[in-house]
The first five atom37 places (N, CA, C, CB, O) and aatype in JSON, in Angstrom:
{
  "aatype": [12, 0, 0, 11, 0, 11, 3, 14, 16, 6, 0, 9, 1, 10, 11, 0, 15, 11, 18, 14, 7, 19, 3, 5, 7, 16, 0, 4, 16, 5, 15, 15, 13, 11, 0, 7, 11, 11, 0, 13, 10, 13, 9, 7, 14, 5, 7, 7, 1, 13, 11, 0, 12, 13, 11, 10, 11, 3, 15, 11, 14, 6, 0, 0, 0, 10, 0, 11, 11, 6, 14, 3, 1, 18, 6, 19, 7, 15, 16, 7, 17, 9, 16, 0, 1, 13, 15, 0, 6, 2, 14, 12, 14, 11, 16, 9, 17, 15, 11, 17, 10, 3, 6, 15, 18, 0, 10, 16, 19, 0, 14, 11, 11, 11, 7, 16, 11],
  "atom_mask": [
    [1, 1, 1, 1, 1],
    [1, 1, 1, 1, 1],
    [1, 1, 1, 1, 1],
    [1, 1, 1, 1, 1],
    [1, 1, 1, 1, 1],
    [1, 1, 1, 1, 1],
    [1, 1, 1, 1, 1],
    [1, 1, 1, 1, 1],
    [1, 1, 1, 1, 1],
    [1, 1, 1, 1, 1],
    [1, 1, 1, 1, 1],
    [1, 1, 1, 1, 1],
    [1, 1, 1, 1, 1],
    [1, 1, 1, 1, 1],
    [1, 1, 1, 1, 1],
    [1, 1, 1, 1, 1],
    [1, 1, 1, 1, 1],
    [1, 1, 1, 1, 1],
    [1, 1, 1, 1, 1],
    [1, 1, 1, 1, 1],
    [1, 1, 1, 0, 1],
    [1, 1, 1, 1, 1],
    [1, 1, 1, 1, 1],
    [1, 1, 1, 1, 1],
    [1, 1, 1, 0, 1],
    [1, 1, 1, 1, 1],
    [1, 1, 1, 1, 1],
    [1, 1, 1, 1, 1],
    [1, 1, 1, 1, 1],
    [1, 1, 1, 1, 1],
    [1, 1, 1, 1, 1],
    [1, 1, 1, 1, 1],
    [1, 1, 1, 1, 1],
    [1, 1, 1, 1, 1],
    [1, 1, 1, 1, 1],
    [1, 1, 1, 0, 1],
    [1, 1, 1, 1, 1],
    [1, 1, 1, 1, 1],
    [1, 1, 1, 1, 1],
    [1, 1, 1, 1, 1],
    [1, 1, 1, 1, 1],
    [1, 1, 1, 1, 1],
    [1, 1, 1, 1, 1],
    [1, 1, 1, 0, 1],
    [1, 1, 1, 1, 1],
    [1, 1, 1, 1, 1],
    [1, 1, 1, 0, 1],
    [1, 1, 1, 0, 1],
    [1, 1, 1, 1, 1],
    [1, 1, 1, 1, 1],
    [1, 1, 1, 1, 1],
    [1, 1, 1, 1, 1],
    [1, 1, 1, 1, 1],
    [1, 1, 1, 1, 1],
    [1, 1, 1, 1, 1],
    [1, 1, 1, 1, 1],
    [1, 1, 1, 1, 1],
    [1, 1, 1, 1, 1],
    [1, 1, 1, 1, 1],
    [1, 1, 1, 1, 1],
    [1, 1, 1, 1, 1],
    [1, 1, 1, 1, 1],
    [1, 1, 1, 1, 1],
    [1, 1, 1, 1, 1],
    [1, 1, 1, 1, 1],
    [1, 1, 1, 1, 1],
    [1, 1, 1, 1, 1],
    [1, 1, 1, 1, 1],
    [1, 1, 1, 1, 1],
    [1, 1, 1, 1, 1],
    [1, 1, 1, 1, 1],
    [1, 1, 1, 1, 1],
    [1, 1, 1, 1, 1],
    [1, 1, 1, 1, 1],
    [1, 1, 1, 1, 1],
    [1, 1, 1, 1, 1],
    [1, 1, 1, 0, 1],
    [1, 1, 1, 1, 1],
    [1, 1, 1, 1, 1],
    [1, 1, 1, 0, 1],
    [1, 1, 1, 1, 1],
    [1, 1, 1, 1, 1],
    [1, 1, 1, 1, 1],
    [1, 1, 1, 1, 1],
    [1, 1, 1, 1, 1],
    [1, 1, 1, 1, 1],
    [1, 1, 1, 1, 1],
    [1, 1, 1, 1, 1],
    [1, 1, 1, 1, 1],
    [1, 1, 1, 1, 1],
    [1, 1, 1, 1, 1],
    [1, 1, 1, 1, 1],
    [1, 1, 1, 1, 1],
    [1, 1, 1, 1, 1],
    [1, 1, 1, 1, 1],
    [1, 1, 1, 1, 1],
    [1, 1, 1, 1, 1],
    [1, 1, 1, 1, 1],
    [1, 1, 1, 1, 1],
    [1, 1, 1, 1, 1],
    [1, 1, 1, 1, 1],
    [1, 1, 1, 1, 1],
    [1, 1, 1, 1, 1],
    [1, 1, 1, 1, 1],
    [1, 1, 1, 1, 1],
    [1, 1, 1, 1, 1],
    [1, 1, 1, 1, 1],
    [1, 1, 1, 1, 1],
    [1, 1, 1, 1, 1],
    [1, 1, 1, 1, 1],
    [1, 1, 1, 1, 1],
    [1, 1, 1, 1, 1],
    [1, 1, 1, 1, 1],
    [1, 1, 1, 1, 1],
    [1, 1, 1, 0, 1],
    [1, 1, 1, 1, 1],
    [1, 1, 1, 1, 1]
  ],
  "atom_positions": [
    [[12.08, 48.72, -0.25], [11.08, 48.89, -1.28], [9.77, 49.33, -0.62], [10.9, 47.58, -2.09], [9.38, 48.81, 0.43]],
    [[9.1, 50.29, -1.24], [7.85, 50.82, -0.69], [6.73, 49.79, -0.84], [7.47, 52.15, -1.38], [6.7, 49.03, -1.8]],
    [[5.84, 49.79, 0.12], [4.69, 48.88, 0.06], [3.75, 49.33, -1.04], [3.96, 48.82, 1.43], [3.52, 50.53, -1.24]],
    [[3.2, 48.38, -1.74], [2.25, 48.68, -2.81], [0.95, 49.19, -2.18], [1.99, 47.43, -3.7], [0.46, 48.63, -1.2]],
    [[0.42, 50.26, -2.77], [-0.84, 50.81, -2.27], [-1.95, 49.77, -2.46], [-1.2, 52.14, -3.01], [-1.99, 49.05, -3.45]],
    [[-2.85, 49.72, -1.48], [-3.98, 48.78, -1.55], [-4.89, 49.17, -2.72], [-4.79, 48.77, -0.2], [-5.14, 50.35, -2.96]],
    [[-5.37, 48.18, -3.42], [-6.27, 48.4, -4.55], [-7.65, 48.79, -4.0], [-6.38, 47.11, -5.46], [-8.31, 47.98, -3.36]],
    [[-8.09, 50.03, -4.24], [-9.37, 50.47, -3.68], [-10.59, 49.84, -4.36], [-9.47, 51.97, -3.78], [-11.72, 50.05, -3.93]],
    [[-10.36, 49.07, -5.43], [-11.48, 48.4, -6.09], [-11.72, 46.99, -5.56], [-11.24, 48.34, -7.59], [-12.74, 46.37, -5.86]],
    [[-10.79, 46.49, -4.77], [-10.84, 45.09, -4.31], [-12.12, 44.76, -3.56], [-9.66, 44.81, -3.41], [-12.76, 43.75, -3.86]],
    [[-12.51, 45.58, -2.6], [-13.71, 45.3, -1.8], [-14.97, 45.38, -2.67], [-13.82, 46.29, -0.63], [-15.91, 44.61, -2.48]],
    [[-15.0, 46.32, -3.63], [-16.16, 46.47, -4.51], [-16.28, 45.23, -5.39], [-16.03, 47.75, -5.38], [-17.37, 44.68, -5.55]],
    [[-15.16, 44.79, -5.98], [-15.16, 43.6, -6.83], [-15.6, 42.36, -6.04], [-13.76, 43.37, -7.43], [-16.38, 41.54, -6.53]],
    [[-15.1, 42.23, -4.83], [-15.43, 41.08, -3.99], [-16.94, 41.02, -3.72], [-14.64, 41.14, -2.66], [-17.56, 39.97, -3.86]],
    [[-17.52, 42.15, -3.33], [-18.95, 42.18, -3.05], [-19.74, 41.87, -4.32], [-19.38, 43.56, -2.47], [-20.7, 41.1, -4.28]],
    [[-19.35, 42.46, -5.45], [-20.05, 42.24, -6.72], [-20.02, 40.77, -7.12], [-19.43, 43.1, -7.84], [-20.99, 40.24, -7.66]],
    [[-18.9, 40.11, -6.87], [-18.76, 38.7, -7.28], [-19.59, 37.75, -6.43], [-17.3, 38.29, -7.22], [-19.79, 36.61, -6.82]],
    [[-20.07, 38.21, -5.27], [-20.82, 37.34, -4.36], [-22.33, 37.34, -4.58], [-20.54, 37.75, -2.95], [-23.04, 36.54, -3.98]],
    [[-22.84, 38.24, -5.44], [-24.27, 38.22, -5.73], [-24.59, 36.93, -6.5], [-24.71, 39.49, -6.55], [-23.73, 36.42, -7.21]],
    [[-25.81, 36.41, -6.36], [-26.19, 35.2, -7.1], [-26.19, 35.42, -8.62], [-27.58, 34.73, -6.66], [-26.63, 36.46, -9.11]],
    [[-25.68, 34.43, -9.35], [-25.75, 34.44, -10.81], [-24.85, 35.43, -11.52], [0.0, 0.0, 0.0], [-25.14, 35.81, -12.65]],
    [[-23.77, 35.84, -10.88], [-22.89, 36.85, -11.47], [-21.79, 36.22, -12.31], [-22.29, 37.72, -10.38], [-21.14, 35.25, -11.9]],
    [[-21.58, 36.79, -13.48], [-20.46, 36.43, -14.33], [-19.54, 37.64, -14.41], [-20.93, 35.98, -15.76], [-20.0, 38.77, -14.54]],
    [[-18.24, 37.38, -14.34], [-17.27, 38.45, -14.44], [-16.55, 38.32, -15.77], [-16.27, 38.42, -13.25], [-16.19, 37.22, -16.19]],
    [[-16.33, 39.45, -16.42], [-15.63, 39.47, -17.69], [-14.84, 40.75, -17.84], [0.0, 0.0, 0.0], [-14.54, 41.42, -16.85]],
    [[-14.5, 41.07, -19.08], [-13.76, 42.29, -19.36], [-14.42, 43.02, -20.51], [-12.28, 41.97, -19.68], [-14.79, 42.42, -21.52]],
    [[-14.57, 44.32, -20.35], [-15.09, 45.18, -21.41], [-14.08, 46.32, -21.57], [-16.55, 45.73, -21.07], [-13.91, 47.14, -20.66]],
    [[-13.43, 46.36, -22.71], [-12.33, 47.3, -22.95], [-11.26, 47.02, -21.89], [-12.82, 48.81, -22.9], [-10.77, 45.89, -21.81]],
    [[-10.89, 48.0, -21.09], [-9.87, 47.78, -20.05], [-10.49, 47.6, -18.67], [-8.89, 48.95, -20.02], [-9.77, 47.49, -17.68]],
    [[-11.82, 47.57, -18.61], [-12.51, 47.48, -17.33], [-13.02, 46.07, -17.07], [-13.67, 48.47, -17.29], [-13.35, 45.34, -18.01]],
    [[-13.09, 45.69, -15.81], [-13.76, 44.45, -15.44], [-15.25, 44.72, -15.49], [-13.31, 43.95, -14.02], [-15.72, 45.79, -15.1]],
    [[-16.01, 43.74, -15.96], [-17.46, 43.89, -15.99], [-18.08, 42.79, -15.15], [-18.0, 43.85, -17.46], [-17.6, 41.65, -15.12]],
    [[-19.15, 43.14, -14.49], [-19.91, 42.2, -13.68], [-21.32, 42.2, -14.23], [-19.88, 42.57, -12.16], [-21.96, 43.24, -14.34]],
    [[-21.81, 41.0, -14.59], [-23.13, 40.85, -15.2], [-23.97, 39.85, -14.43], [-23.01, 40.42, -16.67], [-23.45, 38.92, -13.83]],
    [[-25.26, 40.08, -14.47], [-26.23, 39.11, -13.98], [-27.11, 38.82, -15.19], [-27.08, 39.65, -12.72], [-27.78, 39.71, -15.71]],
    [[-27.09, 37.58, -15.63], [-27.75, 37.27, -16.89], [-26.92, 37.89, -18.0], [0.0, 0.0, 0.0], [-25.7, 37.68, -18.05]],
    [[-27.55, 38.63, -18.86], [-26.82, 39.27, -19.95], [-26.63, 40.76, -19.71], [-27.54, 39.06, -21.26], [-26.11, 41.47, -20.58]],
    [[-27.05, 41.25, -18.54], [-27.0, 42.68, -18.27], [-25.91, 43.02, -17.26], [-28.35, 43.17, -17.76], [-25.81, 42.42, -16.19]],
    [[-25.1, 44.01, -17.62], [-24.03, 44.47, -16.74], [-24.61, 45.37, -15.65], [-22.94, 45.22, -17.54], [-25.54, 46.13, -15.88]],
    [[-24.02, 45.25, -14.46], [-24.42, 46.15, -13.38], [-23.22, 46.89, -12.79], [-25.12, 45.37, -12.28], [-23.4, 47.8, -11.97]],
    [[-22.0, 46.52, -13.21], [-20.8, 47.2, -12.72], [-19.68, 47.07, -13.74], [-20.37, 46.63, -11.35], [-19.42, 45.98, -14.26]],
    [[-19.03, 48.19, -14.01], [-17.77, 48.22, -14.75], [-16.78, 48.88, -13.81], [-17.89, 49.0, -16.14], [-17.08, 49.91, -13.21]],
    [[-15.59, 48.3, -13.67], [-14.63, 48.84, -12.71], [-13.21, 48.53, -13.14], [-14.89, 48.28, -11.3], [-12.94, 47.46, -13.69]],
    [[-12.31, 49.47, -12.9], [-10.91, 49.24, -13.23], [-10.1, 50.52, -13.23], [0.0, 0.0, 0.0], [-10.6, 51.59, -12.89]],
    [[-8.83, 50.4, -13.61], [-7.95, 51.56, -13.64], [-8.3, 52.5, -14.8], [-6.49, 51.13, -13.74], [-8.78, 52.06, -15.85]],
    [[-8.04, 53.77, -14.6], [-8.23, 54.76, -15.66], [-7.34, 55.96, -15.39], [-9.72, 55.19, -15.76], [-7.56, 56.71, -14.44]],
    [[-6.34, 56.13, -16.22], [-5.48, 57.32, -16.15], [-4.85, 57.59, -14.8], [0.0, 0.0, 0.0], [-4.87, 58.73, -14.33]],
    [[-4.3, 56.58, -14.17], [-3.65, 56.77, -12.87], [-4.59, 56.75, -11.68], [0.0, 0.0, 0.0], [-4.15, 56.81, -10.53]],
    [[-5.88, 56.67, -11.97], [-6.88, 56.55, -10.9], [-7.7, 55.3, -11.19], [-7.8, 57.84, -10.82], [-7.29, 54.45, -11.98]],
    [[-8.83, 55.2, -10.56], [-9.75, 54.08, -10.78], [-11.11, 54.64, -11.14], [-9.83, 53.16, -9.52], [-11.44, 55.78, -10.81]],
    [[-11.89, 53.81, -11.82], [-13.23, 54.22, -12.24], [-14.18, 53.07, -11.95], [-13.26, 54.63, -13.75], [-13.85, 51.91, -12.18]],
    [[-15.37, 53.41, -11.46], [-16.45, 52.44, -11.28], [-17.71, 53.05, -11.88], [-16.65, 52.07, -9.77], [-18.0, 54.23, -11.7]],
    [[-18.46, 52.21, -12.59], [-19.72, 52.66, -13.19], [-20.85, 51.77, -12.68], [-19.65, 52.62, -14.75], [-20.77, 50.55, -12.73]],
    [[-21.9, 52.42, -12.18], [-23.06, 51.75, -11.6], [-24.31, 52.2, -12.36], [-23.19, 52.06, -10.08], [-24.4, 53.36, -12.76]],
    [[-25.26, 51.3, -12.56], [-26.55, 51.65, -13.16], [-27.5, 51.98, -12.02], [-27.12, 50.46, -14.07], [-27.79, 51.12, -11.19]],
    [[-28.0, 53.23, -11.96], [-28.84, 53.65, -10.85], [-30.18, 54.21, -11.31], [-28.12, 54.69, -10.02], [-30.32, 54.67, -12.45]],
    [[-31.14, 54.17, -10.41], [-32.45, 54.78, -10.64], [-32.81, 55.62, -9.42], [-33.55, 53.69, -10.92], [-32.85, 56.85, -9.49]],
    [[-33.07, 54.96, -8.29], [-33.49, 55.67, -7.08], [-32.39, 56.58, -6.52], [-33.91, 54.68, -6.02], [-32.7, 57.63, -5.94]],
    [[-31.14, 56.2, -6.67], [-30.02, 56.99, -6.12], [-29.48, 58.03, -7.1], [-28.89, 56.06, -5.7], [-28.5, 58.71, -6.82]],
    [[-30.12, 58.14, -8.26], [-29.64, 59.09, -9.27], [-29.62, 60.54, -8.75], [-30.52, 59.0, -10.52], [-28.66, 61.25, -9.04]],
    [[-30.64, 61.01, -7.98], [-30.57, 62.37, -7.45], [-29.37, 62.57, -6.5], [-31.87, 62.71, -6.7], [-28.72, 63.62, -6.52]],
    [[-29.08, 61.56, -5.68], [-27.92, 61.63, -4.78], [-26.64, 61.72, -5.61], [-27.87, 60.38, -3.84], [-25.75, 62.51, -5.3]],
    [[-26.55, 60.92, -6.67], [-25.37, 60.94, -7.55], [-25.24, 62.29, -8.25], [-25.46, 59.8, -8.59], [-24.13, 62.81, -8.4]],
    [[-26.37, 62.85, -8.67], [-26.34, 64.16, -9.34], [-25.84, 65.25, -8.39], [-27.74, 64.52, -9.87], [-25.11, 66.15, -8.8]],
    [[-26.25, 65.17, -7.12], [-25.79, 66.14, -6.12], [-24.28, 66.01, -5.9], [-26.54, 65.96, -4.79], [-23.57, 67.0, -5.79]],
    [[-23.8, 64.77, -5.85], [-22.35, 64.55, -5.7], [-21.61, 65.05, -6.93], [-22.05, 63.05, -5.47], [-20.53, 65.64, -6.8]],
    [[-22.17, 64.83, -8.11], [-21.53, 65.27, -9.35], [-21.45, 66.79, -9.41], [-22.3, 64.74, -10.57], [-20.48, 67.35, -9.92]],
    [[-22.46, 67.46, -8.88], [-22.45, 68.93, -8.87], [-21.38, 69.44, -7.9], [-23.85, 69.48, -8.46], [-20.69, 70.42, -8.18]],
    [[-21.25, 68.75, -6.77], [-20.29, 69.15, -5.73], [-18.86, 68.76, -6.1], [-20.67, 68.53, -4.4], [-17.92, 69.51, -5.83]],
    [[-18.69, 67.57, -6.7], [-17.36, 67.05, -7.04], [-17.35, 66.54, -8.49], [-16.95, 65.92, -6.06], [-17.29, 65.33, -8.71]],
    [[-17.41, 67.45, -9.48], [-17.52, 67.02, -10.88], [-16.32, 66.23, -11.4], [-17.72, 68.22, -11.74], [-16.44, 65.5, -12.39]],
    [[-15.18, 66.36, -10.75], [-14.01, 65.58, -11.16], [-14.09, 64.14, -10.67], [-12.72, 66.24, -10.64], [-13.35, 63.28, -11.15]],
    [[-14.97, 63.86, -9.73], [-15.09, 62.51, -9.16], [-16.35, 61.77, -9.6], [-15.08, 62.58, -7.66], [-16.32, 60.55, -9.74]],
    [[-17.45, 62.48, -9.81], [-18.72, 61.83, -10.13], [-19.32, 62.42, -11.4], [-19.7, 61.98, -8.96], [-19.23, 63.62, -11.66]],
    [[-19.92, 61.54, -12.19], [-20.55, 61.96, -13.43], [-21.83, 61.14, -13.62], [-19.58, 61.78, -14.64], [-21.84, 59.92, -13.44]],
    [[-22.9, 61.82, -14.0], [-24.18, 61.16, -14.22], [-24.45, 61.13, -15.72], [-25.33, 61.89, -13.46], [-24.54, 62.17, -16.37]],
    [[-24.58, 59.92, -16.25], [-24.89, 59.77, -17.67], [-26.38, 59.85, -17.92], [0.0, 0.0, 0.0], [-27.18, 59.66, -17.0]],
    [[-26.76, 60.12, -19.15], [-28.18, 60.28, -19.49], [-28.96, 58.98, -19.42], [-28.31, 60.87, -20.87], [-30.19, 59.01, -19.32]],
    [[-28.27, 57.83, -19.47], [-28.98, 56.54, -19.44], [-29.02, 55.9, -18.06], [-28.33, 55.58, -20.41], [-29.42, 54.74, -17.92]],
    [[-28.6, 56.64, -17.03], [-28.66, 56.11, -15.67], [-27.34, 55.54, -15.18], [0.0, 0.0, 0.0], [-27.26, 55.12, -14.02]],
    [[-26.33, 55.5, -16.02], [-25.02, 55.03, -15.58], [-24.29, 56.16, -14.87], [-24.18, 54.49, -16.77], [-24.17, 57.26, -15.4]],
    [[-23.8, 55.87, -13.68], [-23.08, 56.83, -12.86], [-21.61, 56.41, -12.83], [-23.68, 56.91, -11.41], [-21.3, 55.25, -12.56]],
    [[-20.73, 57.35, -13.11], [-19.29, 57.08, -13.07], [-18.7, 57.73, -11.83], [-18.59, 57.59, -14.36], [-18.96, 58.91, -11.55]],
    [[-17.92, 56.96, -11.09], [-17.2, 57.47, -9.92], [-15.71, 57.26, -10.18], [-17.66, 56.76, -8.59], [-15.29, 56.18, -10.58]],
    [[-14.91, 58.29, -9.95], [-13.46, 58.2, -10.11], [-12.82, 58.4, -8.75], [-12.92, 59.26, -11.15], [-13.23, 59.27, -7.98]],
    [[-11.81, 57.59, -8.45], [-11.21, 57.63, -7.12], [-9.79, 57.08, -7.18], [-12.06, 56.84, -6.11], [-9.34, 56.59, -8.22]],
    [[-9.09, 57.16, -6.06], [-7.72, 56.66, -5.97], [-7.55, 55.89, -4.67], [-6.7, 57.83, -6.05], [-8.45, 55.86, -3.83]],
    [[-6.4, 55.27, -4.51], [-6.12, 54.55, -3.26], [-6.05, 55.54, -2.1], [-4.79, 53.75, -3.37], [-6.44, 55.21, -0.98]],
    [[-5.56, 56.74, -2.36], [-5.44, 57.77, -1.32], [-6.79, 58.43, -1.02], [-4.44, 58.84, -1.75], [-7.01, 58.91, 0.09]],
    [[-7.67, 58.45, -1.99], [-8.98, 59.08, -1.83], [-10.05, 58.13, -2.39], [-9.04, 60.47, -2.54], [-10.65, 58.42, -3.42]],
    [[-10.27, 56.99, -1.7], [-11.2, 55.98, -2.23], [-12.65, 56.43, -2.17], [-11.05, 54.68, -1.45], [-13.0, 57.4, -1.49]],
    [[-13.47, 55.72, -2.9], [-14.91, 55.97, -2.88], [-15.44, 55.53, -1.52], [-15.65, 55.22, -4.07], [-15.11, 54.43, -1.07]],
    [[-16.25, 56.35, -0.85], [-16.78, 55.95, 0.47], [-17.58, 54.65, 0.39], [-17.66, 57.07, 1.04], [-18.42, 54.49, -0.5]],
    [[-17.32, 53.74, 1.32], [-17.98, 52.43, 1.31], [-19.5, 52.57, 1.42], [-17.46, 51.57, 2.45], [-20.23, 51.8, 0.78]],
    [[-19.98, 53.51, 2.2], [-21.43, 53.67, 2.34], [-22.08, 53.98, 0.99], [-21.75, 54.79, 3.34], [-23.2, 53.55, 0.73]],
    [[-21.37, 54.71, 0.13], [-21.92, 55.05, -1.18], [-21.79, 53.88, -2.14], [-21.2, 56.29, -1.76], [-22.78, 53.46, -2.73]],
    [[-20.57, 53.32, -2.3], [-20.42, 52.26, -3.3], [-21.23, 51.02, -2.94], [-18.95, 51.89, -3.45], [-21.74, 50.34, -3.83]],
    [[-21.36, 50.72, -1.67], [-22.11, 49.54, -1.27], [-23.6, 49.7, -1.62], [-21.94, 49.28, 0.24], [-24.22, 48.78, -2.15]],
    [[-24.15, 50.86, -1.32], [-25.55, 51.15, -1.62], [-25.77, 51.15, -3.14], [-25.97, 52.52, -1.02], [-26.73, 50.55, -3.63]],
    [[-24.88, 51.8, -3.88], [-25.03, 51.88, -5.33], [-24.86, 50.51, -5.98], [-24.01, 52.87, -5.9], [-25.54, 50.19, -6.95]],
    [[-23.96, 49.7, -5.45], [-23.76, 48.36, -6.0], [-25.0, 47.5, -5.78], [-22.52, 47.7, -5.35], [-25.43, 46.79, -6.7]],
    [[-25.57, 47.56, -4.59], [-26.81, 46.81, -4.31], [-27.93, 47.24, -5.28], [-27.26, 47.03, -2.84], [-28.63, 46.4, -5.83]],
    [[-28.07, 48.54, -5.46], [-29.12, 49.06, -6.34], [-28.88, 48.66, -7.79], [-29.21, 50.59, -6.22], [-29.8, 48.24, -8.49]],
    [[-27.64, 48.78, -8.24], [-27.3, 48.45, -9.62], [-27.58, 46.97, -9.91], [-25.83, 48.78, -9.9], [-28.15, 46.64, -10.95]],
    [[-27.19, 46.1, -8.99], [-27.47, 44.67, -9.15], [-28.97, 44.42, -9.16], [-26.79, 43.86, -8.02], [-29.47, 43.68, -10.01]],
    [[-29.69, 45.02, -8.22], [-31.15, 44.82, -8.12], [-31.86, 45.26, -9.4], [-31.72, 45.6, -6.91], [-32.8, 44.59, -9.84]],
    [[-31.42, 46.35, -10.0], [-32.02, 46.81, -11.26], [-31.78, 45.82, -12.38], [-31.47, 48.19, -11.64], [-32.62, 45.66, -13.27]],
    [[-30.65, 45.17, -12.35], [-30.28, 44.22, -13.4], [-31.11, 42.95, -13.31], [-28.8, 43.88, -13.3], [-31.5, 42.39, -14.35]],
    [[-31.39, 42.48, -12.12], [-32.1, 41.21, -11.95], [-33.61, 41.38, -11.77], [-31.54, 40.47, -10.78], [-34.35, 40.4, -11.73]],
    [[-34.07, 42.64, -11.65], [-35.51, 42.87, -11.45], [-36.3, 42.4, -12.67], [-35.78, 44.38, -11.17], [-35.87, 42.64, -13.8]],
    [[-37.42, 41.75, -12.45], [-38.24, 41.33, -13.6], [-38.78, 42.55, -14.34], [-39.41, 40.42, -13.14], [-39.14, 43.56, -13.73]],
    [[-38.82, 42.43, -15.64], [-39.34, 43.53, -16.46], [-40.86, 43.6, -16.32], [-38.94, 43.36, -17.95], [-41.54, 42.58, -16.22]],
    [[-41.36, 44.84, -16.33], [-42.81, 45.03, -16.31], [-43.32, 44.94, -17.73], [-43.18, 46.39, -15.66], [-42.63, 45.31, -18.68]],
    [[-44.54, 44.45, -17.86], [-45.13, 44.33, -19.2], [-45.22, 45.72, -19.84], [-46.56, 43.66, -19.14], [-45.58, 46.71, -19.2]],
    [[-44.88, 45.75, -21.12], [-44.97, 47.0, -21.86], [-43.72, 47.85, -21.77], [0.0, 0.0, 0.0], [-43.7, 48.95, -22.33]],
    [[-42.67, 47.39, -21.07], [-41.43, 48.16, -21.0], [-40.33, 47.39, -21.71], [-41.02, 48.46, -19.52], [-40.4, 46.17, -21.88]],
    [[-39.33, 48.12, -22.11], [-38.2, 47.49, -22.8], [-37.08, 47.23, -21.84], [-37.71, 48.36, -23.95], [-36.03, 46.71, -22.24]]
  ]
}
C-alpha cells in the first residue's frame, strides 16, 4: 500500500493553534482560527488541493505580485483576504505562510484605533 501524502496544512494549523487566545472551529468545509471573535486563518481541502486564506495589510503588495505571477495559486481579495492554493507535491513556501500567518494574527489582535471600524 502506498504511503499517504503528508498533509501540507499540518504545520500551518499547528503554528496557528499556538498563538495566545486562539479558538479553532469550522466555517463551511474549512477550519477556521480565531482570536476573540475575528478570524485570521481559514484552511482546508478544496477540489483536490488545499486552500489557506490570510488577512493581510503590509504584505498585500507581495501577495499581489505573487498573484500576478501565479494566478492559479494566489488571489488577492478586495477586503485584504489573500487566498493561497497548494498541494502536498507543491506546498506553500514556509517563509511565506509563516510571515503571512504572523501578520494575519497580529491584525486580528491589534487594538482598534479611535474612529475606525
